[in-house]
ZARO-97066 format. One record per residue (C-alpha): residue in three letters; x, y, z. Coordinates in steps of 0.2 Angstrom, whole numbers, plus 5000, padded with zeros to 4 digits. Layout:
N
  code    c1    c2    c3
   ALA     X     Y     Z
...
END
This chain:
590
  code    c1    c2    c3
   MET  4609  4343  5135
   LEU  4612  4363  5142
   THR  4623  4367  5151
   PRO  4618  4378  5168
   ALA  4625  4394  5176
   PHE  4635  4388  5189
   ASP  4647  4395  5203
   LEU  4659  4389  5214
   SER  4666  4395  5231
   GLN  4676  4387  5246
   ASP  4680  4389  5263
   PRO  4694  4380  5275
   ASP  4684  4364  5275
   PHE  4670  4364  5262
   LEU  4668  4368  5242
   THR  4651  4376  5238
   VAL  4642  4372  5221
   ALA  4630  4384  5217
   ILE  4618  4379  5201
   ARG  4603  4388  5195
   VAL  4593  4377  5184
   PRO  4574  4387  5185
   TYR  4559  4375  5180
   ALA  4566  4359  5185
   ARG  4558  4344  5194
   VAL  4564  4343  5213
   SER  4561  4326  5214
   GLU  4571  4322  5198
   PHE  4589  4328  5199
   ASP  4606  4317  5202
   VAL  4622  4322  5209
   TYR  4638  4313  5211
   PHE  4657  4317  5216
   GLU  4674  4308  5218
   GLY  4689  4314  5220
   VAL  4690  4328  5207
   ASP  4675  4323  5199
   PHE  4659  4330  5201
   LYS  4641  4327  5190
   PHE  4625  4334  5192
   TYR  4609  4331  5181
   ALA  4593  4339  5182
   LYS  4583  4335  5165
   PRO  4586  4346  5154
   TYR  4601  4350  5164
   PHE  4618  4343  5165
   LEU  4634  4348  5172
   ARG  4651  4340  5173
   LEU  4665  4346  5184
   THR  4685  4342  5184
   LEU  4690  4351  5203
   PRO  4706  4357  5206
   GLY  4704  4350  5222
   ARG  4699  4333  5230
   ILE  4683  4330  5239
   VAL  4675  4317  5249
   GLU  4660  4310  5255
   ASN  4659  4308  5273
   GLY  4642  4310  5278
   SER  4645  4331  5280
   GLU  4639  4335  5264
   GLN  4623  4346  5263
   GLY  4610  4351  5249
   SER  4597  4363  5247
   TYR  4586  4370  5234
   ASP  4580  4390  5231
   ALA  4562  4386  5220
   ASP  4561  4405  5221
   LYS  4576  4408  5212
   GLY  4577  4391  5204
   ILE  4594  4387  5213
   PHE  4603  4372  5220
   THR  4616  4374  5233
   ILE  4628  4359  5237
   ARG  4643  4360  5250
   LEU  4654  4346  5249
   PRO  4667  4342  5260
   LYS  4687  4343  5257
   GLU  4697  4327  5257
   THR  4711  4340  5266
   PRO  4702  4351  5277
   GLY  4712  4368  5275
   GLN  4716  4365  5257
   HIS  4714  4381  5244
   PHE  4707  4376  5228
   GLU  4714  4386  5214
   GLY  4706  4392  5199
   LEU  4687  4389  5204
   ASN  4683  4404  5195
   MET  4691  4398  5178
   LEU  4674  4389  5173
   THR  4678  4385  5155
   ALA  4693  4374  5163
   LEU  4684  4367  5175
   LEU  4670  4360  5162
   ALA  4685  4351  5153
   PRO  4684  4331  5154
   ARG  4696  4324  5166
   LYS  4703  4311  5154
   SER  4707  4323  5141
   ARG  4725  4322  5134
   THR  4736  4334  5124
   ALA  4740  4328  5108
   LYS  4760  4324  5106
   PRO  4770  4334  5091
   LEU  4770  4326  5076
   VAL  4790  4330  5076
   GLU  4801  4329  5090
   GLU  4819  4329  5095
   ILE  4826  4312  5098
   GLY  4831  4310  5117
   ALA  4816  4323  5122
   SER  4805  4319  5138
   GLU  4788  4314  5133
   VAL  4782  4324  5148
   PRO  4764  4332  5142
   GLU  4761  4351  5138
   GLU  4757  4356  5157
   GLY  4773  4345  5163
   VAL  4786  4354  5151
   GLU  4779  4372  5157
   ASP  4783  4368  5176
   ASP  4802  4366  5169
   GLU  4800  4381  5163
   ASP  4793  4391  5178
   GLU  4812  4401  5179
   PHE  4815  4403  5159
   ASP  4823  4418  5154
   TRP  4814  4432  5146
   GLU  4827  4440  5138
   ILE  4833  4423  5128
   GLU  4847  4425  5114
   GLN  4840  4430  5097
   VAL  4840  4417  5082
   PRO  4842  4426  5066
   TYR  4827  4425  5055
   GLU  4830  4415  5037
   GLU  4816  4420  5027
   ALA  4819  4413  5011
   SER  4823  4394  5019
   GLU  4806  4397  5029
   ARG  4798  4403  5013
   ALA  4803  4390  5005
   LEU  4799  4374  5017
   ASN  4780  4384  5019
   PRO  4775  4397  5006
   GLN  4760  4403  5018
   CYS  4766  4414  5033
   HIS  4757  4410  5051
   TYR  4749  4420  5062
   GLY  4736  4419  5077
   PHE  4737  4413  5095
   GLY  4753  4403  5096
   ASN  4755  4408  5076
   LEU  4743  4393  5074
   ARG  4732  4400  5061
   SER  4735  4402  5041
   GLY  4725  4406  5024
   VAL  4711  4415  5035
   PHE  4712  4430  5024
   GLN  4711  4423  5008
   ARG  4693  4420  5012
   LEU  4690  4439  5018
   GLN  4698  4450  5006
   ASP  4684  4461  5007
   GLU  4683  4464  5026
   LEU  4703  4464  5028
   SER  4707  4482  5026
   ASP  4694  4487  5041
   VAL  4703  4475  5054
   ILE  4720  4474  5051
   ASP  4734  4486  5043
   ILE  4744  4473  5033
   LYS  4737  4469  5016
   ASP  4743  4451  5011
   PRO  4746  4442  5029
   ASP  4747  4427  5022
   PHE  4761  4428  5009
   THR  4771  4441  5022
   PRO  4785  4436  5030
   ALA  4790  4441  5049
   THR  4803  4453  5045
   GLU  4794  4460  5031
   ARG  4777  4465  5043
   ARG  4791  4474  5054
   ARG  4797  4482  5041
   LYS  4780  4488  5034
   ARG  4774  4491  5051
   LEU  4790  4503  5056
   ALA  4786  4513  5041
   ALA  4769  4516  5043
   GLU  4772  4522  5060
   LEU  4784  4534  5054
   ALA  4775  4542  5041
   LYS  4760  4543  5053
   PHE  4770  4551  5067
   ASP  4764  4571  5066
   PRO  4775  4582  5076
   ASP  4761  4595  5077
   HIS  4750  4583  5087
   TYR  4763  4576  5099
   LEU  4768  4594  5104
   ALA  4750  4602  5106
   ASP  4748  4587  5119
   PHE  4764  4589  5126
   PHE  4762  4608  5130
   GLU  4743  4608  5132
   ASP  4743  4592  5143
   GLU  4727  4597  5153
   ALA  4716  4582  5146
   VAL  4730  4571  5149
   GLU  4733  4573  5166
   GLN  4713  4572  5170
   ILE  4718  4557  5162
   LEU  4732  4551  5172
   LYS  4721  4553  5188
   TYR  4707  4541  5183
   ASN  4707  4525  5193
   PRO  4702  4510  5183
   TRP  4695  4493  5191
   TRP  4711  4484  5196
   THR  4715  4499  5205
   ASP  4707  4497  5220
   ILE  4711  4478  5219
   TYR  4729  4480  5218
   SER  4730  4492  5232
   LYS  4722  4478  5244
   MET  4733  4464  5238
   THR  4748  4476  5242
   ALA  4740  4479  5259
   SER  4740  4459  5262
   LEU  4757  4456  5258
   GLY  4764  4447  5273
   LYS  4748  4440  5278
   SER  4744  4422  5277
   GLN  4735  4412  5264
   GLU  4740  4428  5254
   GLN  4738  4417  5237
   GLU  4718  4414  5242
   ASN  4715  4432  5245
   HIS  4722  4437  5229
   ALA  4712  4425  5219
   ALA  4696  4430  5231
   LEU  4698  4449  5225
   VAL  4694  4447  5207
   SER  4677  4443  5205
   PHE  4665  4439  5190
   SER  4649  4445  5183
   GLU  4636  4435  5176
   GLU  4640  4440  5161
   GLU  4655  4436  5160
   LYS  4652  4420  5168
   TYR  4641  4416  5152
   GLN  4654  4421  5143
   LEU  4667  4408  5150
   ARG  4654  4392  5150
   LYS  4650  4399  5131
   PHE  4671  4395  5126
   VAL  4675  4376  5120
   ASN  4688  4370  5131
   LYS  4705  4366  5119
   SER  4722  4361  5122
   TYR  4735  4369  5113
   LEU  4752  4361  5106
   LEU  4765  4375  5108
   ASP  4783  4372  5108
   LYS  4794  4384  5119
   ARG  4796  4398  5107
   ALA  4776  4397  5103
   HIS  4775  4399  5122
   ARG  4784  4414  5122
   GLN  4776  4421  5109
   VAL  4760  4418  5117
   TYR  4766  4429  5133
   TYR  4773  4442  5123
   SER  4758  4446  5114
   LEU  4748  4445  5129
   ILE  4760  4460  5136
   ASP  4755  4469  5120
   ILE  4738  4466  5120
   LEU  4735  4471  5137
   LEU  4746  4485  5135
   ALA  4733  4493  5122
   TYR  4717  4488  5133
   CYS  4726  4498  5148
   TYR  4727  4512  5136
   GLU  4708  4513  5131
   THR  4702  4508  5147
   ARG  4710  4523  5155
   VAL  4707  4537  5141
   THR  4687  4531  5139
   GLU  4687  4533  5158
   GLY  4679  4515  5159
   GLU  4667  4520  5146
   LYS  4666  4509  5131
   ASN  4661  4519  5115
   VAL  4662  4517  5096
   GLU  4679  4519  5095
   SER  4685  4508  5110
   ALA  4690  4492  5098
   TRP  4698  4503  5086
   ASN  4709  4511  5101
   ILE  4713  4491  5107
   ARG  4717  4485  5089
   LYS  4727  4499  5082
   LEU  4738  4501  5097
   SER  4743  4482  5097
   PRO  4754  4475  5083
   THR  4750  4458  5087
   LEU  4732  4462  5082
   CYS  4734  4475  5067
   TRP  4750  4468  5060
   PHE  4751  4451  5067
   GLU  4769  4455  5072
   THR  4780  4442  5082
   TRP  4793  4446  5098
   THR  4809  4442  5104
   ASN  4808  4450  5121
   VAL  4797  4461  5132
   HIS  4806  4477  5130
   GLU  4803  4477  5110
   VAL  4785  4475  5115
   LEU  4786  4490  5125
   VAL  4794  4499  5112
   SER  4782  4496  5100
   PHE  4766  4501  5109
   GLY  4775  4518  5114
   ARG  4778  4521  5096
   ARG  4760  4518  5091
   VAL  4753  4530  5108
   LEU  4762  4545  5099
   CYS  4757  4539  5081
   TYR  4739  4535  5081
   PRO  4724  4539  5094
   LEU  4720  4555  5102
   TYR  4729  4557  5116
   ARG  4748  4556  5111
   HIS  4758  4559  5126
   PHE  4771  4547  5132
   LYS  4765  4549  5151
   LEU  4752  4538  5146
   VAL  4762  4526  5137
   MET  4772  4524  5155
   LYS  4756  4524  5164
   ALA  4748  4509  5154
   HIS  4766  4502  5157
   ARG  4762  4501  5176
   ASP  4744  4496  5173
   THR  4749  4481  5165
   VAL  4761  4476  5176
   LYS  4749  4478  5192
   ILE  4737  4467  5181
   LEU  4750  4452  5178
   GLN  4754  4453  5197
   LEU  4737  4451  5200
   GLY  4736  4433  5193
   GLU  4727  4424  5178
   SER  4709  4428  5186
   ALA  4713  4448  5182
   VAL  4721  4444  5165
   LEU  4707  4434  5160
   LYS  4695  4449  5166
   CYS  4704  4460  5154
   LEU  4703  4447  5139
   LEU  4685  4445  5144
   ASP  4679  4463  5140
   ILE  4692  4463  5125
   HIS  4681  4450  5119
   LYS  4665  4459  5122
   ILE  4670  4473  5114
   PHE  4678  4464  5097
   GLN  4661  4454  5097
   GLU  4650  4471  5097
   ASN  4659  4477  5083
   ASP  4658  4473  5065
   PRO  4671  4466  5058
   ALA  4683  4467  5074
   TYR  4675  4450  5079
   ILE  4686  4442  5067
   LEU  4702  4445  5080
   ASN  4691  4435  5094
   ASP  4694  4421  5083
   LEU  4712  4423  5077
   TYR  4718  4426  5095
   ILE  4707  4433  5109
   SER  4693  4417  5111
   ASP  4710  4406  5112
   TYR  4718  4417  5125
   CYS  4702  4417  5135
   VAL  4704  4397  5137
   TRP  4722  4398  5137
   ILE  4723  4409  5152
   GLN  4712  4398  5163
   LYS  4728  4385  5163
   ALA  4743  4397  5164
   LYS  4753  4394  5179
   SER  4754  4407  5191
   LYS  4772  4408  5193
   LYS  4774  4409  5174
   LEU  4762  4425  5176
   ALA  4773  4432  5190
   ALA  4790  4429  5183
   LEU  4782  4440  5166
   ALA  4776  4452  5176
   GLU  4795  4454  5186
   ALA  4801  4453  5168
   LEU  4789  4467  5164
   LYS  4793  4479  5177
   GLU  4811  4479  5177
   VAL  4811  4485  5159
   SER  4811  4503  5155
   VAL  4808  4512  5138
   THR  4815  4531  5135
   LYS  4808  4543  5123
   ALA  4825  4542  5111
   GLN  4822  4522  5111
   LEU  4807  4526  5102
   GLY  4815  4533  5086
   LEU  4805  4548  5083
   GLU  4818  4562  5089
   LEU  4807  4567  5100
   GLU  4818  4575  5113
   GLU  4826  4585  5098
   LEU  4807  4589  5093
   GLU  4804  4596  5110
   ALA  4822  4605  5112
   ALA  4816  4614  5095
   ALA  4799  4620  5102
   ARG  4807  4626  5119
   LEU  4817  4636  5110
   VAL  4805  4643  5098
   GLN  4792  4646  5113
   GLU  4806  4657  5124
   GLU  4811  4666  5108
   GLU  4792  4670  5105
   THR  4790  4675  5125
   ALA  4806  4686  5121
   LEU  4798  4696  5106
   LYS  4781  4696  5115
   ALA  4791  4707  5129
   ALA  4801  4715  5118
   HIS  4785  4722  5110
   SER  4775  4726  5125
   ALA  4790  4737  5130
   SER  4790  4744  5114
   ARG  4772  4750  5115
   GLN  4775  4757  5135
   GLN  4788  4767  5128
   THR  4778  4774  5114
   PRO  4766  4783  5124
   CYS  4781  4791  5134
   SER  4791  4798  5116
   SER  4773  4804  5111
   SER  4770  4813  5127
   GLU  4789  4821  5125
   ALA  4785  4825  5108
   SER  4769  4835  5112
   ASP  4781  4842  5126
   SER  4793  4846  5114
   GLU  4779  4854  5101
   GLU  4771  4863  5117
   SER  4789  4871  5121
   ASP  4793  4877  5102
   SER  4775  4884  5101
   SER  4780  4892  5118
   THR  4797  4898  5109
   SER  4786  4903  5094
   SER  4775  4913  5104
   GLU  4789  4920  5115
   ALA  4797  4925  5101
   GLU  4783  4931  5092
   ASP  4778  4941  5107
   SER  4796  4948  5108
   ASP  4795  4954  5091
   SER  4777  4962  5094
   GLU  4783  4971  5108
   HIS  4798  4976  5097
   GLU  4787  4982  5084
   GLU  4778  4991  5098
   LEU  4792  4999  5104
   LYS  4796  5006  5089
   ASP  4778  5013  5086
   SER  4780  5021  5103
   THR  4796  5028  5098
   SER  4787  5034  5082
   GLU  4771  5041  5092
   THR  4785  5050  5104
   LEU  4793  5060  5090
   THR  4776  5063  5083
   CYS  4774  5070  5100
   LEU  4786  5081  5098
   GLN  4787  5087  5082
   GLY  4773  5102  5086
   PRO  4776  5116  5075
   PHE  4793  5110  5070
   LEU  4783  5100  5054
   GLU  4778  5118  5048
   GLU  4796  5119  5043
   SER  4797  5104  5032
   SER  4807  5093  5045
   ALA  4804  5076  5054
   LEU  4813  5066  5066
   LEU  4815  5049  5063
   MET  4822  5034  5076
   ASP  4833  5021  5068
   ASP  4833  5003  5075
   GLY  4843  5006  5089
   GLY  4834  5020  5096
   LEU  4842  5035  5090
   CYS  4835  5052  5083
   ARG  4841  5057  5064
   ASN  4834  5071  5054
   ALA  4824  5068  5038
   ALA  4818  5083  5027
   SER  4800  5081  5023
   LEU  4788  5090  5011
   GLY  4772  5097  5012
   SER  4759  5083  5017
   ASP  4771  5068  5016
   ALA  4779  5076  5031
   GLY  4762  5075  5040
   GLN  4760  5058  5037
   GLY  4776  5053  5046
   LYS  4785  5047  5028
   PRO  4804  5049  5029
   LEU  4813  5060  5015
   ALA  4830  5060  5008
   SER  4843  5060  5021
   SER  4852  5078  5024
   ARG  4867  5069  5021
   ALA  4862  5061  5005
   LEU  4859  5080  5001
   GLY  4875  5087  5006
   GLY  4877  5088  5024
   PRO  4867  5096  5040
   GLY  4859  5113  5037
   PRO  4859  5126  5051
   LEU  4840  5123  5051
   ILE  4843  5104  5056
   GLU  4854  5110  5069
   GLU  4844  5122  5076
   LEU  4829  5109  5075
   GLY  4840  5099  5085
   GLU  4844  5111  5100
   GLN  4828  5115  5100
   LEU  4823  5098  5104
   LYS  4834  5094  5116
   ALA  4829  5110  5125
   THR  4810  5106  5125
   VAL  4814  5088  5131
   GLN  4824  5095  5145
   MET  4809  5108  5149
   THR  4796  5092  5150
   GLU  4808  5083  5162
   THR  4809  5099  5174
   GLU  4790  5100  5173
   GLY  4789  5082  5178
   SER  4780  5077  5163
   ALA  4791  5062  5158
   ALA  4779  5050  5163
   ALA  4764  5056  5158
   THR  4771  5058  5143
   THR  4777  5038  5143
   ALA  4759  5035  5145
   ALA  4752  5046  5132
   CYS  4764  5035  5121
   ARG  4760  5017  5125
   PRO  4750  5007  5113
   ASN  4732  5003  5120
   THR  4726  4986  5120
   THR  4712  4990  5107
   GLY  4725  4990  5092
   ARG  4721  5009  5091
   ARG  4735  5022  5090
   GLN  4735  5034  5105
   THR  4738  5054  5100
   THR  4743  5068  5110
   ASP  4744  5088  5109
   SER  4761  5094  5112
   ASP  4752  5108  5123
   ALA  4741  5098  5133
   GLY  4753  5087  5143
   PRO  4746  5070  5147
   THR  4735  5063  5131
   ARG  4720  5050  5132
   PRO  4714  5037  5118
   ALA  4706  5044  5104
   ASP  4686  5042  5104
   ALA  4681  5028  5092
   LYS  4666  5030  5083
END
């Protein structure tokens, strides 16, 4: 027999069952319903459902068949009109036979109540999530059971003895069958510390444009949560919440493929299941956000790597411990390593839990599909996800609400992650400030360098001007001396015939000098008359004649002409004068 595709919906008075049976004969089908039992048969299809509420046969039931789509639609009246049936989208739970019983534990406490598992859960609706810790006794546990347990509810062991070749590609722990819980945790913490990369973390911390873009993404549960928040305070709140989450045909097919089970879990195992559920959902929320809902080849790696439950078979004692572990792994392993992503995944997980078991189941189905398409991650479906997909359909809404509230009240800081993030950030900021200061100083020095060069150039120009002025002064001084000498030459006239010459000293005073023959004509001074024994009468006479000549020249008004005649010309040639001709003009240049 084949189990057909089916879907259930409801209104205040009726329950509607839509069954897809292509190629079935309309004349050959049977329908039976009474109380919570519903059965349908149309060869080769058979469907048996255990409904969450009671239905009744009162003549108002209806049925129809769409031949084009091959769908039977049956409307069944509710025994209590207005009653809301919960869990109509939990298809695996609906397929369970009514008379299935949960096996009793083989070892029980004396005086313990013989209430079935579902009743025990009802009594634990308000249990404290932050329970007192019990020290783990590794020696006694190993003495009683040499193999360690893992998987959903720690119900599995010995699995990886048969999967040694695929072990390293699925989990991080080397020998899970013989590694106790305390040793797993110690190795996990050491591996995280060894993997943490300060440079990668600081790069994402200071250059967070990509991270900010990821934080703006709204996954599928965001709109549903907004609608749920908007509906708070209205009537039939629970009904509205259940109707907000819908499943695709592919997801419904997944649900029909699961085999319904009952799980024998004690109180400690129940808590482990809920804590591990938080851990898995945190990893899923991170992966969905960073890929913006578009799954890729790294999706399976992201989920199992960020969840210590999946890659280290970790066990938990409280909610805060789960959140701290997730935060450490986010900052050690994936591409985007930012603390804001830890906080965002935390808030996303709270929203999913508050939406109820339908939203949680939708996440688990997505994880199951990702692992199923990734080899060898499908092993984790066998160990955890498939059992979670069946178990969550029977979980109590009050339990999930209490778990969501406990997770919402818990917070985690960077200091609690044990990676010295605050010290690392402070050191990086200090280095950044020093680099900024050095760049500012370097920029200022570059601006000052051109000014200094300009000042040096001006100084060089000033020095050059000063040097030029000094050279000009020396040149003028030399020219003055030459002019004086020329003036003397002009005034010598016929006195040179008497072998005498007048020389000018540096101070501009005239003194006598004896000259001989042609040397006197060339203006070369001879020995001083004082060196020859003092001035003679000829020299004194020449001096008196010179004075008389000068006075006569000034009287005739020829002093200016004499000065002009003795000034050097711009061509550098010496000007000659005729003592009898008055003003002179430059000699002819050939």
